[in-house]
C-alpha positions as CSV (number, residue, x, y, z in Angstrom):
1,L,-16.0,0.0,5.0
2,S,-18.0,1.6,7.6
3,S,-18.9,5.3,8.2
4,D,-16.4,5.4,11.0
5,H,-13.7,5.1,8.3
6,K,-14.8,8.3,6.7
7,Y,-11.9,10.7,6.0
8,R,-9.2,8.1,6.8
9,P,-6.6,7.7,4.2
10,I,-6.8,4.4,2.3
11,I,-4.0,2.2,1.0
12,I,-4.7,-0.5,-1.6
13,V,-2.6,-3.7,-1.6
14,P,-2.9,-6.5,-4.2
15,T,-5.0,-9.7,-3.6
16,A,-2.3,-11.7,-5.4
17,S,-0.5,-14.0,-3.0
18,S,2.6,-13.6,-5.1
19,S,2.8,-10.0,-4.2
20,L,5.3,-9.2,-1.5
21,I,2.9,-6.8,0.2
22,T,-0.6,-8.1,0.9
23,L,-3.3,-7.5,3.4
24,W,-1.7,-10.2,5.5
25,N,1.6,-8.4,6.0
26,A,0.9,-4.8,5.2
27,K,0.6,-3.7,8.9
28,Y,3.9,-5.3,9.8
29,F,5.7,-3.6,7.0
30,L,4.0,-0.2,6.9
31,Q,3.6,0.4,10.7
32,H,6.3,-1.8,12.3
33,K,8.8,-1.4,9.5
34,K,9.5,-5.1,9.2
35,Y,8.8,-7.4,6.2
36,I,7.4,-10.8,7.1
37,P,6.3,-12.9,4.1
38,S,2.5,-13.2,3.9
39,K,2.6,-17.0,4.1
40,E,4.3,-16.9,7.5
41,I,1.5,-14.6,8.9
42,Q,-1.3,-16.7,7.2
43,R,-0.2,-19.8,9.3
44,T,-0.9,-17.9,12.5
45,M,-4.2,-16.2,11.6
46,K,-7.5,-18.1,11.1
47,K,-8.8,-16.0,8.3
48,K,-7.8,-13.0,6.3
49,P,-9.3,-9.7,7.6
50,R,-11.5,-7.5,5.5
51,Y,-9.2,-4.5,6.1
52,V,-6.3,-3.7,8.3
53,E,-5.7,-0.4,10.3
54,I,-2.4,1.1,10.9
55,K,-1.4,4.1,12.9
56,R,1.2,6.8,12.0
57,P,2.1,10.0,13.6
58,S,-0.1,13.0,12.3
59,L,1.6,15.2,9.7
60,H,0.3,18.3,11.5
61,N,0.6,17.1,15.1
62,P,3.2,14.4,16.0
63,K,1.6,13.9,19.3
64,R,-1.6,12.7,17.5
65,S,-2.0,9.4,15.5
66,V,-3.6,9.0,12.2
67,E,-5.4,5.8,11.3
68,Y,-4.8,4.4,7.8
69,I,-7.1,1.8,6.3
70,I,-5.5,-0.9,4.1
71,V,-7.7,-2.9,1.8
72,D,-7.4,-5.4,-1.1
73,Q,-11.0,-5.8,-2.2
74,V,-11.5,-2.6,-4.2
75,E,-14.9,-3.7,-5.6
76,K,-16.3,-2.9,-2.1
77,L,-15.1,0.7,-2.1
78,S,-17.7,3.4,-2.4
79,Y,-17.4,6.4,-4.7
80,E,-16.4,8.6,-1.7
81,E,-13.9,6.0,-0.4
82,W,-12.0,6.2,-3.8
83,H,-11.4,9.8,-3.0
84,Q,-9.6,8.6,0.2
85,V,-7.1,6.5,-1.6
86,V,-3.6,7.7,-1.2
87,A,-1.5,4.8,-2.4
88,V,-1.8,1.7,-4.5
89,F,0.6,-1.2,-4.4
90,A,0.9,-3.0,-7.8
91,S,1.7,-6.6,-8.1
92,G,2.5,-6.4,-11.9
93,A,-0.6,-8.3,-13.0
94,L,-3.2,-6.4,-15.3
95,W,-6.1,-8.4,-13.7
96,Q,-5.4,-6.4,-10.3
97,F,-7.1,-3.5,-11.7
98,K,-10.3,-5.3,-12.9
99,Y,-12.6,-3.6,-10.4
100,Y,-10.9,-0.1,-10.4
101,P,-13.0,2.8,-11.6
102,L,-10.1,3.7,-14.0
103,K,-9.4,0.8,-16.3
104,S,-5.8,1.2,-17.4
105,P,-2.8,1.3,-15.2
106,A,-1.7,4.5,-16.9
107,E,-4.9,6.2,-15.7
108,I,-4.7,4.6,-12.3
109,F,-1.1,5.8,-11.7
110,E,-1.9,9.3,-12.9
111,R,-4.6,9.6,-10.3
112,F,-3.0,7.5,-7.4
113,C,0.5,7.2,-6.1
114,G,1.7,3.8,-7.2
115,F,4.3,1.5,-5.6
116,H,5.8,-1.9,-6.5
117,V,7.8,-3.8,-3.9
118,Y,10.2,-6.3,-5.2
119,M,12.9,-8.5,-3.8
120,K,16.5,-7.5,-4.8
121,T,18.6,-10.7,-4.9
122,G,22.3,-11.1,-5.8
123,G,22.5,-7.5,-7.0
124,Q,19.8,-8.0,-9.5
125,N,16.5,-6.3,-9.5
126,K,13.5,-8.6,-10.1
127,V,10.9,-6.1,-11.2
128,K,8.1,-7.5,-13.2
129,K,7.9,-6.5,-16.9
130,N,4.6,-4.6,-16.7
131,I,5.9,-2.4,-13.8
132,E,8.6,-1.0,-16.0
133,N,5.9,0.7,-18.2
134,W,3.8,2.0,-15.2
135,K,4.3,5.2,-13.3
136,V,5.0,3.5,-10.0
137,H,7.7,4.0,-7.3
138,K,9.9,0.8,-7.1
139,L,10.9,-0.2,-3.6
140,A,13.6,-2.9,-3.3
141,L,13.7,-5.2,-0.3
142,S,16.8,-7.1,0.3
143,S,17.4,-10.4,2.2
144,L,18.7,-8.3,5.1
145,R,15.8,-7.6,7.4
146,H,17.5,-4.7,9.1
147,Q,17.1,-2.8,5.9
148,D,13.3,-3.1,5.8
149,K,12.9,0.0,7.7
150,D,14.7,2.0,5.1
151,V,12.3,0.7,2.4
152,C,9.3,1.5,4.7
153,Y,10.7,5.2,5.3
154,A,11.1,5.5,1.6
155,F,7.3,4.7,1.2
156,W,6.2,7.3,3.7
157,K,8.7,9.9,2.5
158,I,7.0,9.8,-0.9
159,V,3.3,9.5,0.5
160,S,3.5,12.2,3.1
161,P,3.9,15.2,0.9
162,I,1.2,13.9,-1.5
163,L,-1.1,13.6,1.5
164,Q,-0.5,17.2,2.5
165,A,-0.9,18.5,-1.1
166,R,-3.8,16.6,-2.3
167,Y,-5.8,15.2,0.6
168,S,-6.5,18.1,3.0
169,N,-10.0,16.7,3.6
170,L,-8.5,13.6,5.2
171,M,-7.6,13.4,8.9
172,I,-3.9,13.6,8.5
């Protein structure tokens, strides 16, 4: 990331194409409150971006916007940028954490607010096995797209107080 991203909150998403939230569709979900499968977006874009920016109303001044940076290549984050990380989306695969400064999911989710988005189908939850053992918030999408905004609101309802409590140095 560049120096103009200093003090911007960072959200990490998995690189795994099997994850429901990826760099391809994170903006649609977290900013526009609509889930679109990554594969649909990949067809319309020439190449995957290095990062994605989203805007949200400021927690301190709703007339002002705050830019969040979304990344999936954590090995490129600097020491300082790791202190800007406000949320981590987990795919359920252990290899996702290979380049994290903290090596175990238990350590990672003690330090960072973790999320796992899964598809609820036929009244059954399809949460990956590893996720059950990790300290992550589970967010269930359904096949009804009008409910996407409720899942997005649930994410921000969890993240917003954490931002205020822990990340006063960021531009929130």
